[in-house]
C-alpha positions in Angstrom: 147.1 111.8 56.9 143.8 112.4 55.4 143.1 108.7 55.1 143.9 108.3 58.7 141.7 110.9 59.8 139.1 109.6 57.7 139.5 106.0 59.2 139.4 107.5 62.8 136.1 109.5 62.0 134.4 106.3 60.5 135.5 104.3 63.7 134.0 106.9 66.0 130.9 107.0 64.0 130.6 103.2 64.2 131.1 103.1 67.8 128.5 105.7 68.5 125.9 103.8 66.2 126.6 100.6 68.1 125.6 102.2 71.5 121.9 101.8 72.2 120.1 105.0 72.6 118.3 105.6 75.9 114.5 105.2 75.9 112.3 108.1 77.0 109.3 106.8 78.9 106.6 108.4 81.1 103.0 108.3 82.3 100.5 111.2 82.8 97.5 110.3 84.8 95.1 113.0 85.7 91.6 112.8 87.5 88.9 115.2 88.3 87.9 114.1 91.8 84.9 115.1 93.9 85.7 114.4 97.6 83.4 114.3 100.4 84.7 114.7 104.0 88.0 115.8 102.6 90.8 115.0 105.2 88.0 113.4 107.4 86.6 116.8 108.0 83.1 118.2 107.3 84.1 119.7 104.1 83.7 118.8 100.4 86.2 119.7 97.7 86.8 119.3 94.0 90.3 118.5 93.0 92.3 117.9 89.8 95.0 115.2 90.9 98.2 114.3 89.1 98.2 110.5 90.2 102.0 109.8 90.4 102.6 111.0 86.8 106.2 110.6 85.9 109.0 110.9 83.2 112.2 109.0 82.9 114.9 107.6 80.8 116.1 103.9 80.7 118.4 101.8 78.8 120.5 98.8 78.4 123.9 98.6 76.8 125.8 95.5 75.7 129.2 95.1 77.3 130.1 91.7 76.3 128.0 88.8 74.6 126.5 88.1 78.2 126.9 91.2 80.1 125.0 94.5 79.9 124.9 97.8 81.7 121.5 98.8 82.7 120.2 102.2 84.0 117.1 104.1 84.9 116.4 107.7 86.2 112.8 108.7 87.0 111.1 112.0 88.1 107.8 112.9 89.4 105.7 115.4 87.3 103.2 117.5 89.0 100.6 117.4 85.9 98.2 119.7 87.7 100.8 122.1 89.1 100.1 121.4 92.8 99.2 118.7 95.3 101.1 115.7 96.4 103.4 115.3 93.5 106.5 117.7 93.7 107.6 118.5 90.2 110.9 116.6 89.3 111.3 115.0 92.6 113.2 111.8 92.7 111.5 108.5 92.0 113.1 105.4 91.0 116.8 105.5 89.7 119.6 103.0 89.4 122.5 101.9 87.6 123.6 98.3 87.3 125.0 95.2 85.5 123.0 92.4 83.9 123.9 88.9 83.1 121.5 87.7 80.4 119.2 85.1 81.6 120.8 84.9 85.1 120.5 87.9 87.2 120.9 91.8 87.7 122.8 93.7 90.2 121.5 97.3 90.9 122.7 100.3 92.9 120.6 103.4 93.6 117.1 104.3 94.9 114.0 102.3 94.0 110.9 100.7 95.2 111.4 97.9 97.8 110.8 94.4 96.8 108.3 94.2 99.6 106.3 96.9 97.8 106.6 95.3 94.3 105.5 92.0 95.7 102.0 93.5 95.3 101.2 93.9 91.5 98.3 95.6 89.8 96.0 92.9 90.7 96.4 93.4 94.4 96.0 97.3 94.1 93.6 98.2 91.4 93.7 102.0 92.4 97.4 102.1 92.2 98.8 105.6 91.9 95.5 107.4 92.5 96.4 110.1 95.0 93.2 109.4 97.2 92.7 105.7 96.8 96.1 104.1 96.5 96.5 101.4 99.2 99.6 103.3 100.4 97.2 105.5 102.4 96.4 102.8 104.9 99.1 100.1 104.5 102.6 99.9 105.9 105.4 98.8 103.6 104.7 100.9 100.5 108.1 102.4 100.4 110.9 103.6 98.1 114.4 103.1 99.5 117.6 105.3 99.3 121.1 104.0 99.3 120.4 100.4 98.2 122.1 97.5 96.6 119.7 95.1 94.9 120.0 91.7 93.4 117.4 90.1 91.2 117.5 86.7 89.5 115.9 86.4 85.9 112.3 84.9 86.0 113.3 82.6 83.1 116.3 81.1 85.1 114.1 78.9 87.3 110.9 78.7 85.2 108.9 81.7 86.5 110.5 81.6 90.1 112.6 84.7 91.0 114.5 85.8 94.1 115.3 89.5 94.8 117.1 90.9 97.8 117.9 94.5 98.7 120.4 95.9 101.1 120.0 99.5 102.3 122.8 101.4 104.0 121.6 103.8 106.8 124.8 106.0 106.6 124.4 107.3 110.0 126.8 108.1 112.8 127.5 105.3 115.1 126.3 107.6 118.0 122.9 107.9 116.5 120.1 106.6 118.8 117.0 105.2 117.1 115.3 103.9 120.3 112.2 106.4 119.8 111.4 105.0 116.3 111.7 101.4 116.5 115.4 100.5 116.5 117.8 100.2 119.4 120.9 100.8 117.4 122.3 103.2 114.9 122.5 102.4 111.2 126.0 102.7 110.3 126.6 99.3 108.6 126.1 97.4 105.5 122.4 96.1 105.3 121.0 98.1 108.0 117.8 97.5 106.1 116.8 94.5 104.1 113.8 94.0 101.6 113.5 90.7 99.8 110.9 88.8 97.9 110.3 85.3 96.2 108.0 85.6 93.3 106.3 83.2 91.0 104.7 83.9 87.7 103.0 81.4 85.3 101.3 83.0 82.4 100.4 79.7 81.0 98.3 79.0 84.1 97.3 82.4 85.0 99.0 82.3 88.3 101.1 84.8 90.1 102.2 84.7 93.8 104.9 86.3 96.0 106.2 86.3 99.5 108.1 89.3 100.6 109.7 90.5 103.8 111.1 93.8 105.2 113.7 93.9 108.0 114.6 97.2 109.7 113.0 99.3 106.9 111.5 102.8 107.8 107.7 102.7 107.2 104.7 104.4 108.4 101.5 103.5 110.5 98.8 105.7 109.3 96.3 104.9 112.0 98.5 106.8 114.5 100.1 109.2 112.0 103.6 107.7 112.6 106.2 107.8 110.1 109.9 106.6 109.6 109.3 103.6 112.1 112.0 101.0 111.5 109.8 98.0 110.8 109.8 94.1 110.2 107.0 93.0 107.9 105.9 90.0 106.0 103.5 90.2 102.8 101.8 87.4 101.0 100.1 88.2 97.7 98.6 86.3 94.9 96.3 86.3 91.9 94.7 84.0 89.3 93.6 84.8 86.0 90.6 82.6 85.1 90.9 83.1 81.3 93.0 80.2 81.3 90.4 78.1 82.9 87.7 79.1 80.5 86.2 82.3 82.3 87.7 85.0 80.0 88.6 88.1 81.4 88.0 87.5 85.1 90.9 88.1 87.6 91.1 87.8 91.3 93.8 89.1 93.7 94.5 88.8 97.3 97.0 90.2 99.8 97.9 89.6 103.6 100.6 91.2 105.6 101.7 92.0 109.2 104.1 94.7 110.4 105.7 95.7 113.7 108.7 97.9 114.8 112.0 96.1 114.7 112.7 96.5 118.3 109.3 97.5 119.8 110.8 100.8 121.2 108.6 103.3 119.4 107.8 106.6 121.2 107.4 110.2 120.0 108.3 113.4 121.7 106.8 116.9 121.5 107.8 120.1 123.2 105.3 122.8 124.2 104.8 125.6 126.8 107.2 128.2 128.3 109.7 127.0 129.1 109.2 124.0 126.7 108.4 120.6 128.4 109.0 117.5 126.5 106.2 115.0 126.4 106.9 111.5 125.3 104.1 109.2 124.0 104.9 105.5 124.0 103.5 103.0 121.2 105.0 99.9 122.8 103.2 96.8 121.3 102.6 98.6 117.9 101.4 96.2 115.3 99.5 96.4 112.0 97.6 93.5 110.4 96.0 93.7 106.9 94.3 91.9 104.2 92.8 92.7 100.9 90.9 91.2 98.0 90.3 92.4 94.4 88.5 91.4 91.5 88.6 92.7 87.7 86.5 91.7 84.8 87.3 92.6 81.2 84.0 92.3 79.2 84.7 90.0 76.2 85.1 91.7 72.7 85.0 95.2 74.5 87.6 97.7 75.8 85.7 97.9 79.1 87.2 96.5 82.5 85.2 96.5 85.6 87.2 96.4 89.0 86.4 96.3 92.8 88.6 96.2 95.9 88.5 95.9 99.6 91.4 96.4 101.9 91.4 96.4 105.7 93.8 97.2 108.3 93.8 96.8 112.0 96.4 98.6 114.2 97.0 98.0 117.9 99.1 99.4 120.6 99.4 98.6 124.2 97.0 100.5 126.4 94.9 101.7 123.4 91.8 100.5 121.7 92.5 99.0 118.2 92.2 101.1 115.2 90.7 99.9 112.1 90.8 101.3 108.6 88.9 100.1 105.5 89.5 101.1 101.9 87.0 99.9 99.3 85.7 100.9 95.9 84.7 100.1 92.3 86.0 101.3 89.0 85.7 101.1 85.3 88.2 101.4 82.5 87.7 102.3 78.9 91.1 101.2 77.1 91.4 103.1 74.1 94.6 101.4 73.0 97.8 100.0 74.7 98.9 103.5 75.8 95.5 105.3 76.8 92.6 104.7 78.8 89.7 106.7 80.3 88.4 105.5 83.6 86.0 106.2 86.5 86.4 105.4 90.3 84.0 105.5 93.4 85.8 104.8 96.6 85.6 105.3 100.3 88.1 105.3 103.1 86.7 104.6 106.7 88.4 105.1 110.0 86.4 103.4 112.9 87.8 105.6 115.9 86.4 108.9 114.5 83.1 109.9 116.0 81.9 111.8 113.0 83.1 112.3 109.5 84.7 108.9 109.6 84.2 108.3 105.9 86.0 110.0 103.0 84.3 109.4 99.8 85.9 109.9 96.3 84.2 109.9 92.9 86.5 110.6 90.1 87.0 110.6 86.3 90.4 110.4 84.7 92.7 109.9 81.7 96.0 108.0 81.9 98.4 108.0 78.9 101.7 106.0 78.8 104.5 106.8 76.4 
């Protein structure tokens, strides 16, 4: 009996040891920002910003020689204790199954493939609370209730296909006509996000074409959100190190977005008794482009960066509204995990009579673990 118990204990310990432990990871990114015309008002303010700081666990567990279970759960951390990051709010999370070298199937909530089609070379101020391109661009969305399929980049020599199906999980009687969709969202794949990406590190080239179809997004020029939208995005970057110009990288982005069914309107009730006012945004469309450059000074830990992104938003019966986001930055890379950095950037709204430019000067530190 003792031998049987000992054998069982050894077997249990062996099985536990064979399981891969989850990886704890995260990023703390904090800046001290001086902001002029904060909120496009005649006021200046100093802020300590927690720029999309996060913590998470992830892992991959072998099921067979070819199949693995994959998982990830990530939460936002409000490093400064306030502001735009709600402590321990949900970020990306999924569970799925991976076929080694072929594809991965995921279930959960995570960034749309439209969003991830733009890498770091198209958004050099990524995650910065004041300067991230999400402040002016449609399509920077994280989607709930999704099933995603991703082919492995190695399968087709750097070419990968990704597609995500979002379930709206609404009642069939729901009417979405006032936010860009004439029908309810009660079926499989009410929203779809997809991308085709190419990555060739030997040539220093990366490119992607992405599309959103029936995905809720925002149009910041008119302060509209949760508008069901169709959009196309094209991005690319080239690292000239492979062509003999060490450390120089150029990036570019173009996109267009419009409501799925062109039926956008908003309602507001005021007065006594309340009177409902409906404002139409028929013909709503946003077109945008951006260019970036980054240069790592050879034999130094210093990287210099610059960015210009512009959007133009139109709606029937209204003058077009243009937003520009531009700035420069410098990174001092201490090691693979830590960097100090500085940014100087500005966001401009051409429809404002005064205080049309918000200026940000910031110093920060980022640590990845």
